[in-house]
N, C-alpha and C positions, 0 to 999 in steps of 0.2 A: 523416399526417405523419408523420416516422422523428425519433428521438430520436439524436446523434450516440454512438457505442460512446466510452466512456471508457479509454485507453488512454496509460495512465502512467507515465513514465519516473520509477520512486521517486532519488530521491536527499537523503536527510534523514537519515541515520546522521550519530551525533556520537562518542559514546565507544568504538560498534565499529570508526569509520572510522582515532579516532586510533589508536587499537591496532594497529591492521592495517598501518597504514601506517610508527608510529613505535615501536611495541611496548611502548607503557605505556600506563597506563588514567589517568594524572593529566591535569589542561586542557592541552591544546596551548599551545604556546608562541604569541608573536606570528609569528614566521615560519613556521610551522607552521599555523597558520589562516589566514594570506595563501596558504599554498600550497594547502592542500584549498580555499579559496574560489576558486582560479583549477581545481581537478580541477574544479568545482561547474560554475563558468562554461562549460569544456568539454562538459560534460554538457548543457548548455542549448543549446549551439554545435553538438552532436550532433541533440538533438532538428529544432532549426530547420533543420539539412540536411535531415533526413528530409522533412522538411516541404514545405521550398521546391522538394528535386527532382521532387517529385509523388506520394511511396512513401507518405506519412501523410497525412492528412485532416487539416487544420490545426482544425477542430475537432470533433474527436476527442482533438488531440493535449494530454497535460498532463503537469505537471511536479509533483514530491512533493517540497517543498526546507523545508528550517530558514531560518532565521533568523541562527542560531549562528554557523556553519560556512561558509553559503551566502549573505552577507548581496548585496543586489542581487539577486540570480538568480528573484527571484519578478516584483521590479519589472520587470527586463526581459521577461521571459515573454508578463506582463499588457502590456505596450504593445504585443507581436507579436501579441496574440491566443490566446494559449496558452493553457488552463486550469490552475489553479493552487491546489494544496493543501497545505497546512501544518501541520507536527504542534503539537498541543498536551499530550502527554505528557512526563514526567521522563524519560529513555531509562535502561533500563536497573533498573528497579523490578519487582517483584514484583507489588505493590498500586500499582494505578492513582492518580497523582497530577498534579495539573498545572501544567504551566511553560509559560508564567511563572505566577505567580499570580495575577496580574492579566489572567485570560483576557478578562474585556470588555475590555478597551483595547489590548490586544495585537490581537485580531480586529478591531477598529475602526481601529487604524493599516495593517493591510497589508492588510485584506479580502480573506482569501482566496475561493476561489467553493468550496473543499471544506475542513472545518476537521478534521483526521482526531484519533483518539488509535489507540492501539497498546495492547492492556488483555491480560493473561494472565488465564484467566477459564477451569475446568473445573469444569463441575456438578456433578463429585463429589469435587470439594475441601472445602476452608476455608471452611464456611457464612458465619461471621461475615466473612470476607475479600469473599467474593462479594458479600456486603450491602452492607459498606462503598462497595466499586468499585460496588457499582452506583446506590449514594445519589450519589456524585462526579459518576459517569457522563451519572446525570440533568441536573443541574445544569449538566455542562459542554455538552450538548446544548442544553438551553435559551438558553445565550449564545452558542452556534453559532447557532441561527436566529433569536434576536433580531438577529445582527448581519448575517443573511443570507446566511449561508455554510449548506451542506449538510453535514450531518454524515457523517462518515468514519467508519466502527469496523472495526479490523484485529483480529479475534480471532485469538488464538493459544490452543491446548488442549494447555500440557504436561503430561505423565502425571506422575498422584501415583505414587507408592512402591509402591502396593499394586497397579495397572494396570500398571506398570513391571514388574513381578513375575509378575503372571499373562499378559501377553505374551510377557516372556522377552526379547525382540529389540524393538532398535528397532523396527524395518522392518515387525514384524508389529505391533506397536501403532499405526505411520503408516498402516499398509493397513487393519486390520482392527477397530481400537478407535476411534481418536480421529473419524473421519467421524461417527459416531452421535453420540460426545460435542460434536460442534461442532453437528450439529442441535439435541443441546436446550442447547447454550448458548445460540443464538440466538434458542431461544422461549422462555426465562430473561428472555434480556438486550430483546427486543423486549418484555415486559410491562411492561418496567418504563422502557425508555430507546427515542425516538424516532430511528432509524437511518437515514438516504437509503439508502447505499452500503456493503454490507458488504463487506471485503477478508479473504477466506479461505483458510488453508492448502488446498492440494490434497486433495478427499476422494476417494482411491484411486487406482490405475491397474486395476487389476484388471477382470475381469468384472461388470458390473454396478453400477461406480462411479457410473454417466452416472444410476442412478434416485437417488445421493444428490447430485449436481448437482443433478437440478432437483427435489427436494426442498427446497435450499436458495432455490434460485428461488423455489420457490413461500413459504416463508416469509417471504422478502425482501417479496415484492407483496403479502401482507394484510399491510403496515405501510407499503405503499407506497415499498419500497426496491428495490433491485439490487444484485445481486451481479458482484463482480471480483474475481480469481483473483490471489495476491500469489506472486512468482516462486522466494523461501525462496532465494535464491543458489543453483540447481540448477543443473548443467549444462544447457547448450540441447536437448540430445533431448530429456530427460527435463521441463524444462517442457512441448518441443512437446508429448508426450501428454497433459499437464495442460491445454493450454490446448485440445484439438480438444476434450476430454470436457468439459469446461465447455463451450465455445462452442457446441456441440451441443448443451446443455442448456438454454440460456437464458442464459447469461450473458451481462454485458453489456461486459467488460471485463475488463483483467485493471493492477496496479501490481508491475512489474519494476525489480527495482535493480541489484545485483552483477551478475546474468548478461549484463546488458548493458556494464555502464561499469567493472567494478571492472579486467581487465587493461590499460584504457584509461588510465585515470585514474592507476594505482601507475606502469607506466610513461611516461606524462609528467612525472610528478614526481619520479622517478629520471632524467627525461636523458635517454634512451632511445629515445624519438621525442618528434618536431616536435609543436606543435596540430594542424596543419592533418590530421596521421595519426592524431589521437587521434579528432579530432571526425570524421574520416571511417570510423573501427571503431566507434566509435558508434552513427554515422546507420545502419549496415551492418545492425548487432544487433538497434536498435530498430524499422528496417522489417522484418528477417527476421523477431522473433516478430508484430509488428502482421499480414505476411500471415499464419501462421498461422494465428492466432485469425480472421481474418476468411473467410480458408478454408472455415473451418466456421462460420461465424456467421451469421445471422437477422437480417436489420434488426430495430434495436429499437426499440418502438414508443414514441411521447412516454409520458413519465411527470412527475406531479403535480412543481413545485419543491419543495423545502424549506420545509420549515415549515405547509404547509396540512394541515390538521389535527392540528396535533400542540403 
């Protein structure tokens, strides 16, 4: 029996999106919230158009969306058979904090299939901060599993000042240093926190990168989990290369957002395209990444549901 791939269209951006659309970081006004909500519903419509056209399997389609700027999106998606993921982190914090404070009630109300956290964790970073994050995340993972959700862990590894100086260039850090740090981070985190799905930055694009992807898959599988690739807002051709390496190495899907919907949402809210045009653009971009991934990916073997053994 095969388990579906997990092909996530991510539209849970909050402060970043307000800043990108309206050039400020203060809370969005009522009119701005309404506009952004309309944009997030458009993104779901694009995902549904790709599903209804037959280019994306409904069992693999998923959306990651917040309830703050995207109210109603998760409910619509669930009603139409789309897997739903929702974020639990307070956006923009260097050290992980839950949002809302009462995670248990939030999960009981929304019942997402996947409860997602975004965490900045460098194994060579501040030890006390890392330990504090692990304590918090262990509790959050327990609450997610108690609510029947799988725990999706987005791991970002920002460079320390020493690592940045040693690399001399951000691209060198990305290609040469960060992949190893991601693997070390996974080892440290999984020893304390049960993770069902790892959402990871690319592990290099040079020769030999597939070995790092395969190592990540093995680390995840040791804890009963799987790996998906995040898009990081990169240009489409760049993401295509990452996806191919990840898919060949056993990643089970992706979580891509801005690379799919940013231009369509920006133009829709600026009034330069209509809703139908924006929907078609999102559907085309989403289907394109799905095709890129699935051309290289092997079927995913059935995995244990979240909470088993955790």
